[in-house]
C-alpha positions as CSV (number, residue, x, y, z in Angstrom):
1,M,86.3,57.8,109.2
2,K,87.2,60.8,107.2
3,E,85.0,62.7,110.1
4,L,87.8,61.6,112.4
5,F,90.5,62.9,110.5
6,D,88.2,66.4,109.8
7,R,88.6,66.6,113.3
8,T,92.0,65.4,114.4
9,T,93.3,68.2,112.3
10,F,91.0,70.8,113.4
11,E,92.3,69.7,116.9
12,C,95.7,70.3,115.8
13,S,95.1,74.0,115.1
14,K,93.4,74.4,118.4
15,L,96.8,73.4,120.3
16,I,98.7,75.2,117.9
17,T,96.6,78.5,119.0
18,N,96.4,77.3,122.5
19,N,100.2,77.2,122.7
20,Y,101.3,80.5,120.8
21,S,98.6,82.7,122.1
22,T,96.8,82.8,125.6
23,S,95.0,86.1,124.2
24,F,93.5,84.8,121.1
25,S,93.0,81.4,122.8
26,L,91.0,83.2,125.3
27,G,89.1,85.2,122.7
28,I,88.1,82.2,120.6
29,K,86.5,80.5,123.8
30,T,84.3,83.1,124.1
31,L,82.8,83.0,120.4
32,E,79.7,80.8,120.0
33,E,80.9,77.0,119.8
34,K,80.4,76.4,115.9
35,F,83.0,79.2,115.1
36,H,86.0,77.7,117.4
37,F,87.4,75.2,115.0
38,P,87.3,77.7,112.0
39,I,89.1,80.7,113.9
40,Y,91.5,77.9,115.4
41,S,92.2,76.8,111.7
42,I,92.6,80.2,110.5
43,Y,95.1,81.0,113.2
44,G,97.0,77.9,113.0
45,F,97.5,78.9,109.0
46,V,98.8,82.2,109.6
47,R,100.8,81.2,112.9
48,Y,102.6,78.7,111.0
49,A,103.3,81.0,107.6
50,D,104.5,83.5,110.3
51,E,107.1,80.7,111.6
52,I,108.8,80.2,108.8
53,V,110.0,83.5,108.0
54,D,110.4,84.5,111.9
55,T,111.9,81.5,113.5
56,F,113.4,78.8,111.1
57,H,116.7,80.7,110.8
58,D,118.7,77.8,110.0
59,Y,116.6,76.6,107.3
60,D,116.1,77.8,103.7
61,K,113.2,80.0,104.5
62,K,112.4,81.2,101.1
63,A,112.0,77.3,100.0
64,L,110.2,76.1,103.1
65,L,107.5,79.4,102.6
66,S,107.2,78.5,98.4
67,K,106.6,74.9,99.4
68,F,104.2,76.0,101.9
69,K,102.3,78.3,99.6
70,S,102.4,75.6,96.9
71,E,100.9,72.9,99.2
72,T,98.2,75.5,100.5
73,Y,96.7,75.8,97.2
74,T,97.0,71.7,96.6
75,A,95.2,71.3,99.8
76,I,92.6,74.1,98.6
77,N,92.0,72.7,95.2
78,E,92.3,68.8,96.2
79,K,90.4,69.2,99.2
80,I,92.6,67.4,101.3
81,S,95.9,67.5,102.8
82,L,98.0,65.4,105.0
83,N,99.3,68.2,106.7
84,P,96.5,68.6,109.4
85,V,97.0,72.8,109.1
86,L,96.7,73.0,105.8
87,H,93.9,70.2,106.0
88,S,91.8,72.3,108.8
89,F,92.8,75.4,106.6
90,Q,91.4,74.3,103.3
91,L,88.1,72.8,104.9
92,V,87.3,76.1,106.0
93,V,88.4,77.8,102.8
94,N,85.9,75.6,100.9
95,Q,83.1,75.8,103.2
96,Y,83.2,79.3,104.2
97,R,84.3,80.6,100.1
98,I,87.3,82.4,101.6
99,E,88.7,84.2,98.4
100,E,92.2,83.3,96.9
101,E,93.1,87.0,96.6
102,L,93.2,86.9,100.7
103,I,95.1,84.1,100.8
104,E,97.6,85.8,98.5
105,A,97.8,88.7,100.0
106,F,98.9,87.3,102.9
107,L,101.2,84.8,101.6
108,Y,102.6,88.1,99.6
109,S,103.3,89.8,102.9
110,M,104.9,87.1,104.6
111,E,107.7,87.1,100.9
112,M,108.0,90.7,102.0
113,D,109.5,89.5,105.4
114,L,112.0,87.8,104.2
115,E,113.4,90.5,101.8
116,Q,112.4,93.9,103.0
117,K,113.5,95.7,106.2
118,T,112.6,99.2,105.8
119,F,109.3,100.3,104.5
120,G,107.8,102.9,102.5
121,Q,104.1,104.1,103.2
122,L,103.1,102.2,100.2
123,D,104.6,99.0,100.9
124,Y,103.9,99.3,104.9
125,E,100.0,99.6,104.1
126,K,100.5,96.8,101.5
127,Y,102.3,94.9,104.3
128,I,99.5,95.5,107.0
129,Y,96.8,94.4,104.6
130,G,98.6,91.5,103.5
131,S,99.7,90.3,107.0
132,A,96.8,91.6,109.0
133,E,93.6,93.0,107.3
134,V,93.0,90.0,105.4
135,V,93.2,87.6,108.6
136,G,90.1,89.8,109.8
137,L,88.5,89.4,106.7
138,M,88.9,85.7,106.5
139,C,87.3,85.5,110.2
140,L,84.6,87.9,109.3
141,R,83.4,85.3,106.0
142,V,83.3,82.9,109.0
143,F,81.2,84.7,111.1
144,C,78.9,86.1,108.5
145,E,77.9,82.1,107.1
146,G,77.6,83.5,103.6
147,N,75.8,86.8,104.1
148,N,77.6,88.5,101.9
149,K,75.2,91.7,102.5
150,M,76.8,91.5,106.2
151,Y,80.3,90.9,105.0
152,Q,80.3,93.9,102.6
153,D,78.7,96.3,105.6
154,L,81.4,95.2,107.9
155,K,84.3,95.0,105.8
156,E,86.0,98.2,106.0
157,P,85.3,97.7,110.0
158,A,87.2,94.6,110.0
159,R,90.4,95.8,108.4
160,H,90.6,98.6,110.9
161,L,90.5,96.2,113.6
162,G,93.4,93.9,111.4
163,S,95.5,97.2,111.0
164,A,95.2,98.3,114.3
165,F,96.1,95.0,116.2
166,Q,99.0,94.8,113.5
167,K,100.5,98.2,114.5
168,V,99.9,97.8,117.9
169,N,102.4,94.6,117.4
170,F,104.8,96.4,115.6
171,L,105.3,98.7,118.6
172,R,105.3,95.4,121.1
173,D,107.4,94.2,118.9
174,I,110.0,97.1,118.2
175,K,112.6,95.5,120.1
176,D,113.2,92.2,118.6
177,D,112.1,92.9,115.2
178,Y,115.0,95.9,115.0
179,Q,117.4,93.9,116.7
180,H,116.9,90.4,116.0
181,R,115.5,90.9,112.6
182,G,116.9,94.0,111.2
183,R,113.0,95.3,110.6
184,I,111.6,98.7,110.9
185,Y,107.8,98.4,109.9
186,F,106.6,102.0,110.6
187,P,107.7,104.1,107.4
188,K,110.7,106.6,107.8
189,L,111.2,105.6,111.6
190,N,114.4,106.5,112.8
191,L,114.6,104.6,115.9
192,E,117.9,106.3,116.9
193,N,115.8,109.5,117.1
194,I,112.2,109.3,117.6
195,T,110.6,112.7,117.9
196,S,107.2,113.4,119.8
197,D,105.9,114.4,116.3
198,D,106.8,110.8,115.1
199,K,105.1,109.1,118.2
200,N,102.0,111.2,118.0
201,A,101.0,110.4,114.4
202,I,101.6,106.7,114.8
203,F,99.6,107.1,118.3
204,T,96.8,109.4,116.3
205,D,97.1,106.8,113.0
206,I,96.1,103.5,115.6
207,E,93.7,105.6,117.4
208,N,91.7,106.3,114.3
209,D,92.0,102.6,113.1
210,F,90.4,101.6,116.9
211,A,87.6,103.8,116.4
212,K,86.4,102.7,112.9
213,A,86.7,99.4,114.1
214,H,84.5,99.7,117.0
215,H,81.1,100.7,114.7
216,G,81.7,97.1,113.3
217,I,82.4,95.1,116.3
218,I,78.8,96.1,117.7
219,N,77.4,94.8,114.7
220,L,78.9,91.5,114.2
221,P,76.3,88.5,114.8
222,K,76.0,87.6,118.4
223,G,77.8,84.4,118.3
224,A,81.2,86.6,117.3
225,K,80.8,89.7,119.2
226,L,82.1,88.9,122.7
227,G,85.0,87.0,121.4
228,V,86.0,90.0,118.6
229,Y,84.7,92.9,121.8
230,L,87.5,90.9,124.0
231,A,90.4,90.6,121.4
232,Y,89.6,94.3,121.1
233,I,89.7,95.5,124.6
234,Y,93.1,93.8,125.0
235,Y,94.7,95.4,122.1
236,L,93.2,98.6,123.0
237,N,94.6,98.1,126.8
238,L,97.9,97.0,125.7
239,F,97.9,99.8,123.5
240,K,97.3,101.9,126.2
241,K,100.0,100.8,128.6
242,I,102.5,101.2,125.3
243,K,101.5,104.7,124.9
244,K,102.6,105.4,128.4
245,T,105.7,103.6,128.0
246,S,109.2,105.3,126.8
247,V,110.8,104.3,124.0
248,N,114.0,103.5,125.4
249,T,111.9,101.0,127.7
250,L,110.4,99.9,124.6
251,M,113.7,99.0,123.3
252,E,114.7,97.0,126.2
253,R,111.3,94.7,127.0
254,R,108.0,93.5,125.3
255,I,105.3,95.1,126.8
256,R,102.6,92.7,127.9
257,I,99.7,92.5,129.7
258,P,99.3,90.3,132.7
259,N,96.9,86.8,132.5
260,F,95.2,88.1,135.6
261,N,94.0,91.2,134.0
262,K,93.2,89.4,130.8
263,Y,90.8,87.5,133.3
264,M,89.2,90.6,134.3
265,M,89.0,92.1,130.8
266,L,87.0,89.0,130.3
267,M,84.8,89.1,132.8
268,T,84.0,93.1,132.2
269,S,83.8,92.3,128.4
270,Y,81.4,89.8,129.2
271,F,79.1,91.9,131.9
272,R,78.9,94.6,128.9
273,Y,78.1,92.1,126.3
274,R,75.1,91.0,128.7
275,F,73.9,94.8,129.3
276,N,74.2,95.6,125.5
277,S,77.0,98.5,126.6
278,L,79.7,97.4,124.0
C-alpha cells in the first residue's frame, strides 16, 4: 500500500532526527502531532545534504551532492522516490507548497561548503540565508498550513531565528570547522588574534537576531509555538554559555548543554507556555 510506503519513509526521517539531534528531537515532540512527520522530513533532508559536505571525506563530495540535488528535484516533480529521505521530503514540499527557491538556496549553500573556506560579508549573508534561514521558512510553511498572510507576517522573524541558530552553531563548532575543515565563517575574523571588538560585534549581532525572532514565536499557531520556543530557549542558553567561555576554550572543545538541563528547559518552557508568559 502506498500509505504504508509513505509512513515508512516518514519513520526513516524521524529515525535520522532522533539519532543526530536530541535537542531538535525534543523540540519536535512538543509540536502538535500533525506537524511531527513534516518537520522530521525537512530535518532528514537537510541533515543528509549536510553529511555529504561535512563527513564523506573519502568520496567525491561534489558528485554526491550533485546527484542528491538532481534526485531531489526528480522526486519533487515525479512525486515519488525510492530514497526514503527524498520521498518523505517531496511529500512535504508538495503538500505545503514549499517554494523551489528555498530548496535551491539551501543546496547552493551546501555547494559553498565544498569550495569556500573563508567568507566576505555578502557570501556570509548568502550562506546563512541558504543554510539556515530557508530551513526556518520551510518549517514556517508547514506551521502556517496554507495561510499565506500568516506566513508573510512571520517570515522575517523566522529568518532571524534561523540566523541566530546558525551563528550560534558557528561559535559552538568553531574548533572543528577551523581545524578539520579549514573554514572560518565569520567575515574577516582572525582566529589567531580575536579582539574584544570582534567578539562584541558577533555577540551583538546574534542578540539582535534572537530579539527579532521572539516576536514571531509568540505569534505562531498554537500547535507550533511550544516546540519552536523550546528550540529558541535551548539555543539562547547555549549562546549565553558560549559568551562566558574563553576563545581558547572554544578552540579546545565543543560547548554543550547537558541532557538534564535540556529537560529542565522543557519543563520551564511548558509552564511559560501554559500561563501565556512566553
